[in-house]
C-alpha positions as CSV (number, residue, x, y, z in Angstrom):
1,M,30.1,-30.9,-16.4
2,R,31.5,-27.8,-15.9
3,R,30.3,-25.8,-13.2
4,D,31.2,-22.4,-14.9
5,F,29.5,-23.1,-17.9
6,M,26.8,-20.3,-18.1
7,L,23.4,-21.9,-19.2
8,G,20.7,-19.5,-19.8
9,V,17.6,-18.2,-21.8
10,D,16.3,-15.0,-23.2
11,T,13.0,-14.6,-21.9
12,N,12.1,-10.9,-22.5
13,Y,8.5,-11.2,-23.8
14,A,7.3,-13.1,-20.8
15,L,5.9,-9.9,-19.0
16,E,4.1,-8.5,-22.2
17,M,2.8,-12.3,-22.8
18,E,1.8,-12.7,-19.0
19,A,-0.3,-9.0,-19.6
20,H,-2.4,-10.6,-22.0
21,G,-3.1,-13.5,-20.0
22,S,-0.4,-16.0,-21.1
23,R,0.6,-19.1,-18.7
24,W,3.1,-21.9,-18.8
25,K,2.8,-25.3,-17.9
26,W,5.4,-28.1,-17.3
27,N,3.7,-31.9,-17.2
28,G,0.6,-30.1,-17.1
29,Q,0.8,-28.0,-14.2
30,E,1.2,-24.6,-14.5
31,Q,4.1,-22.8,-13.0
32,E,5.3,-19.1,-12.7
33,L,7.8,-18.9,-15.7
34,F,11.0,-17.9,-14.1
35,A,11.0,-20.3,-11.5
36,G,10.1,-23.2,-13.8
37,M,12.9,-22.5,-15.9
38,Q,15.3,-22.5,-12.6
39,K,14.0,-25.9,-11.9
40,Q,14.6,-27.2,-15.6
41,G,18.0,-26.0,-15.2
42,A,18.4,-22.8,-16.5
43,R,21.0,-20.7,-14.4
44,R,21.3,-17.6,-16.3
45,L,19.0,-14.9,-18.0
46,R,19.4,-12.7,-20.8
47,V,18.1,-9.4,-20.2
48,R,16.8,-7.0,-23.0
49,L,17.4,-3.3,-22.3
50,W,16.1,-0.6,-24.5
51,T,16.9,2.9,-24.2
52,E,13.3,4.2,-23.2
53,D,12.3,4.4,-19.7
54,D,8.8,3.0,-20.3
55,G,7.3,0.5,-22.6
56,V,8.6,-3.1,-23.2
57,N,12.4,-3.3,-23.0
58,G,12.6,-0.2,-21.2
59,K,14.3,0.4,-17.8
60,S,11.1,-0.3,-15.6
61,Y,10.3,-3.5,-17.9
62,A,13.7,-4.5,-17.7
63,T,14.0,-4.0,-13.8
64,E,10.8,-6.3,-13.2
65,V,12.5,-8.8,-15.3
66,V,15.6,-8.9,-13.4
67,E,13.7,-8.8,-10.0
68,R,11.6,-11.5,-11.1
69,A,14.5,-13.6,-12.4
70,M,16.2,-12.9,-8.9
71,R,13.7,-14.1,-6.9
72,A,13.7,-17.1,-9.0
73,G,17.2,-17.9,-8.6
74,L,18.1,-16.8,-12.1
75,N,21.4,-14.7,-12.6
76,S,20.7,-12.1,-14.9
77,Y,23.0,-10.3,-17.5
78,L,22.4,-7.2,-19.5
79,V,22.2,-6.6,-23.2
80,I,22.5,-2.8,-23.5
81,F,21.2,-2.0,-26.9
82,L,22.0,1.6,-27.2
83,S,18.5,1.8,-29.4
84,E,15.2,2.4,-28.3
85,N,13.9,-0.9,-30.5
86,W,15.3,-3.5,-32.1
87,A,18.7,-3.6,-33.1
88,D,20.4,-6.5,-35.1
89,L,22.4,-7.6,-37.8
90,T,19.7,-5.9,-40.5
91,K,19.6,-2.5,-38.6
92,Q,21.1,-0.5,-35.7
93,P,18.7,2.4,-35.6
94,L,19.9,5.7,-33.5
95,P,17.6,6.5,-30.7
96,V,15.5,9.9,-31.4
97,I,16.9,11.4,-27.7
98,W,20.5,11.2,-29.7
99,K,19.1,11.9,-33.3
100,D,20.9,15.5,-33.2
101,L,24.0,14.9,-31.6
102,S,27.6,14.7,-33.2
103,L,29.3,11.2,-32.7
104,E,31.4,13.1,-30.1
105,Q,28.5,14.2,-28.5
106,R,27.0,10.9,-29.3
107,A,29.5,9.1,-27.1
108,E,29.5,11.4,-24.1
109,A,25.7,10.7,-24.1
110,V,26.3,7.2,-24.1
111,R,28.7,7.3,-21.3
112,K,26.2,9.3,-18.9
113,Y,23.4,6.7,-20.0
114,S,25.6,3.7,-19.5
115,R,26.4,4.8,-16.1
116,G,23.2,5.6,-15.0
117,V,21.4,2.3,-16.1
118,V,24.2,0.3,-14.4
119,E,24.0,2.1,-11.4
120,H,20.0,1.8,-11.4
121,F,20.5,-1.8,-11.8
122,R,22.8,-2.7,-9.3
123,A,20.9,-1.0,-6.9
124,H,17.5,-3.3,-7.9
125,G,19.6,-6.4,-7.3
126,L,21.8,-7.2,-10.3
127,T,24.8,-9.1,-9.2
128,S,26.1,-10.3,-12.4
129,H,29.1,-8.4,-13.8
130,L,28.5,-9.4,-17.1
131,Y,27.2,-6.8,-19.8
132,E,26.8,-7.2,-23.7
133,V,26.9,-4.1,-25.5
134,G,24.7,-3.6,-28.5
135,N,23.2,-6.7,-30.1
136,E,24.4,-8.2,-33.3
137,I,27.0,-5.9,-33.8
138,D,28.4,-7.1,-37.2
139,Y,28.0,-3.9,-39.1
140,G,27.8,-0.9,-36.3
141,V,25.6,0.3,-33.2
142,C,23.8,3.4,-32.2
143,G,22.9,4.7,-35.7
144,V,26.3,3.8,-37.2
145,F,25.3,1.2,-39.9
146,P,26.4,0.9,-43.4
147,G,23.7,2.3,-46.4
148,R,21.4,-0.2,-47.4
149,H,23.7,-0.6,-50.6
150,A,27.1,-0.4,-49.1
151,R,29.4,-3.0,-48.9
152,K,29.6,-4.9,-45.7
153,N,32.8,-6.7,-45.9
154,P,35.9,-6.3,-43.3
155,E,37.9,-4.2,-45.5
156,H,35.1,-1.7,-46.5
157,L,33.5,-2.1,-42.6
158,S,36.9,-1.2,-41.4
159,R,37.2,2.2,-42.9
160,H,33.7,3.6,-42.8
161,N,31.7,1.9,-40.0
162,W,33.9,0.3,-37.4
163,P,35.9,3.3,-36.2
164,D,32.9,5.4,-35.1
165,A,31.0,2.0,-33.8
166,A,34.3,1.5,-31.5
167,Q,34.0,5.0,-30.1
168,L,30.7,4.3,-28.9
169,I,31.3,1.1,-27.6
170,L,34.5,2.3,-25.7
171,A,32.2,5.0,-24.0
172,C,29.6,2.7,-23.0
173,E,32.6,0.4,-21.5
174,A,34.2,3.3,-19.7
175,D,31.0,4.4,-17.9
176,V,29.9,0.8,-17.0
177,K,33.0,0.4,-15.4
178,A,32.8,3.6,-13.7
179,A,29.4,1.9,-12.3
180,D,30.9,-1.5,-11.8
181,P,34.8,-2.0,-11.8
182,D,34.5,-5.7,-12.2
183,A,32.8,-5.4,-15.4
184,K,33.3,-7.9,-18.0
185,F,32.0,-7.6,-21.7
186,I,30.6,-9.8,-24.3
187,L,30.8,-8.3,-27.9
188,H,27.9,-10.4,-29.9
189,I,28.1,-10.5,-33.5
190,A,25.7,-12.9,-36.2
191,H,28.5,-14.1,-38.8
192,W,28.8,-17.5,-37.4
193,W,28.8,-19.2,-40.7
194,D,31.9,-16.6,-41.7
195,A,35.2,-17.1,-39.7
196,D,37.2,-14.7,-41.4
197,F,34.6,-11.9,-41.0
198,C,34.3,-12.6,-37.2
199,V,38.4,-12.9,-36.9
200,A,38.5,-9.5,-38.6
201,F,35.7,-8.0,-36.3
202,F,37.0,-9.0,-33.1
203,R,40.6,-8.5,-34.0
204,F,39.5,-4.6,-35.2
205,M,37.9,-3.7,-32.0
206,L,40.7,-5.1,-29.8
207,E,43.1,-3.1,-31.5
208,R,41.1,0.1,-30.8
209,Q,41.3,-1.1,-27.3
210,V,37.7,-1.7,-27.0
211,Q,37.8,-4.7,-23.9
212,I,36.4,-8.3,-24.8
213,D,36.2,-10.7,-22.4
214,F,33.7,-13.1,-24.4
215,A,32.9,-12.8,-28.6
216,G,29.2,-13.4,-28.9
217,L,28.3,-15.6,-31.8
218,T,24.6,-15.8,-32.6
219,Y,23.7,-19.7,-33.8
220,F,20.6,-20.6,-35.6
221,P,21.6,-23.5,-38.1
222,S,18.2,-24.2,-39.7
223,S,18.3,-20.8,-41.2
224,N,20.3,-22.4,-43.6
225,I,23.0,-19.1,-43.7
226,G,26.1,-20.3,-44.5
227,N,27.3,-23.5,-44.3
228,S,27.4,-24.1,-40.5
229,L,24.6,-26.5,-40.1
230,T,26.2,-29.5,-38.2
231,F,28.5,-29.0,-34.7
232,D,31.5,-30.3,-36.9
233,Q,31.1,-27.2,-39.1
234,F,30.6,-25.2,-36.6
235,H,33.8,-25.6,-34.8
236,A,35.8,-23.6,-37.3
237,P,34.5,-20.2,-36.4
238,I,34.6,-21.2,-33.0
239,D,38.3,-22.4,-33.1
240,R,39.2,-19.5,-35.7
241,V,38.1,-17.0,-33.1
242,T,39.4,-18.4,-29.8
243,S,42.8,-18.9,-31.5
244,S,42.9,-15.7,-33.0
245,I,42.3,-13.3,-30.2
246,N,42.5,-15.6,-27.0
247,R,39.0,-15.3,-26.0
248,P,36.3,-17.6,-25.2
249,V,33.1,-17.6,-27.0
250,I,29.5,-17.2,-25.7
251,I,26.4,-18.1,-27.8
252,P,23.8,-15.4,-26.8
253,E,21.1,-16.5,-29.1
254,T,20.4,-19.8,-30.4
255,G,17.4,-22.1,-31.3
256,Y,16.1,-25.0,-33.6
257,P,12.4,-25.7,-34.7
258,S,10.1,-28.2,-33.6
259,T,8.1,-28.3,-36.8
260,A,8.4,-27.0,-40.6
261,D,5.0,-25.8,-40.3
262,F,5.3,-22.2,-39.7
263,H,5.4,-19.1,-41.3
264,G,6.0,-15.1,-41.0
265,Q,9.4,-13.7,-40.5
266,F,11.6,-16.4,-40.2
267,A,9.5,-18.9,-42.4
268,R,12.7,-19.7,-44.3
269,W,14.6,-20.7,-41.1
270,R,13.3,-24.7,-41.9
271,K,16.5,-26.4,-43.2
272,E,17.1,-29.8,-41.4
273,V,20.1,-30.4,-39.7
274,P,21.1,-34.0,-40.4
275,G,20.0,-36.4,-37.8
276,Y,17.7,-34.0,-36.2
277,P,13.9,-34.1,-37.9
278,L,11.9,-30.7,-37.3
279,M,9.5,-32.2,-35.0
280,P,9.5,-31.7,-30.8
281,E,11.8,-34.9,-30.5
282,G,14.2,-33.7,-33.0
283,Q,14.5,-30.2,-31.1
284,E,14.9,-31.9,-28.0
285,R,17.8,-34.2,-29.6
286,W,19.4,-31.1,-31.4
287,L,19.1,-28.8,-28.0
288,R,20.8,-31.7,-25.7
289,D,23.4,-32.4,-28.4
290,F,24.4,-28.9,-28.7
291,L,24.4,-28.2,-24.8
292,K,26.4,-31.1,-24.3
293,F,28.4,-29.7,-27.5
294,C,29.1,-26.2,-26.3
295,A,29.6,-27.7,-22.4
296,D,32.1,-30.2,-23.2
297,N,34.3,-27.6,-25.4
298,P,36.5,-25.5,-23.0
299,K,36.5,-22.6,-25.7
300,I,32.9,-22.0,-25.3
301,A,31.9,-20.4,-22.2
302,G,28.0,-20.4,-22.3
303,A,25.0,-20.5,-24.3
304,F,21.4,-18.9,-24.2
305,Y,18.2,-20.3,-25.7
306,W,16.5,-17.4,-27.6
307,S,12.8,-16.9,-26.5
308,P,11.7,-20.3,-25.4
309,E,8.6,-18.7,-23.8
310,W,7.4,-17.3,-27.1
311,Y,4.5,-20.0,-27.8
312,G,1.8,-19.2,-29.8
313,E,0.7,-18.8,-33.4
314,G,3.1,-16.2,-34.4
315,M,6.5,-16.5,-36.2
316,W,8.6,-18.0,-33.4
317,K,6.1,-20.7,-32.4
318,T,8.1,-23.3,-33.7
319,F,11.3,-22.2,-31.9
320,A,9.5,-21.8,-28.7
321,L,9.9,-24.5,-25.9
322,F,6.3,-24.6,-25.1
323,D,3.5,-25.6,-27.5
324,T,0.5,-23.6,-28.4
325,D,-1.6,-25.3,-25.6
326,R,1.1,-23.6,-23.1
327,N,2.9,-27.4,-22.3
328,A,6.5,-27.6,-22.2
329,R,7.9,-29.3,-25.1
330,P,10.2,-32.3,-24.6
331,A,13.3,-30.1,-25.3
332,W,13.7,-28.7,-21.3
333,Q,14.9,-32.1,-20.6
334,A,18.1,-30.9,-22.3
335,F,18.9,-28.5,-19.7
336,R,18.9,-30.8,-16.9
337,P,22.3,-32.7,-17.4
338,V,24.5,-29.7,-18.6
339,N,24.3,-27.9,-15.1
340,G,26.2,-28.4,-11.9
341,P,25.4,-26.1,-9.0
342,A,25.1,-22.4,-10.1
343,V,27.9,-20.3,-9.8
344,S,28.1,-16.5,-10.2
345,R,30.5,-14.4,-12.9
């Protein structure tokens, strides 16, 4: 298998869960989560960073995540959300600390903030040179976002939203590189089902001189969005993006259910991919085949499983790689054959 394939997880709920008594077990034996994931074959950690200093995903919290990962042998990379709370395909809220600033003033604040956080994390053991600017920034970032009833097609966005978003991304990248001259960047969007949208977004950003080293695509096939359930169907956006912009793809977020019995925000994400029943064995088979699909494709540089730690009766319990009794599900076995020795990037 490719030694440079980035196989990782996004486990940013871990510290908050631990504070409320959560623990994790493999083969019935409780293990420290980060060390346990590394032992299973995970090599990378995607770290969520919000703009607050304190609180969940704030700078202090994310610093502890990086330090825990480092002790376990996991190589972390930062997702610089440029928000003080959740930002994704459906929202890109402006942090309160920047709410009264013009776009130009906000860009200057983003520059200063970006340099400061990179200097901080590198002083606390961050060795990766990989950074993700924003999270699912299809329509904008850091307060740049179309109105509720605005059109969200590339033609409209290229005139009304993407220019301002590009200005803020450029500001972030400039001072990340001032603090880390070897910095590489992921721009991450969620339109995996729409190759035309993906190509338009990445081309626009490159034309504005935004540095893109990896094109990030979310991939949750059971959500039944678009027509990208199977790996063969997922080839189309991968091939179109890589051939159009000459950049490899990373999958920053992916997951697959282990049961159809779940409720909450993601209750509609229960579309069964043909050949992969919604049960623990189907989840394991899907993840094994998906990681092999990625690792065998030179156009895909890495893949990260989203929130394998988040078990319990919440909305993500079916996607987690632990059951409600804290025991590891069979899908952890999918990590083992993918990775050779870890390498740094």
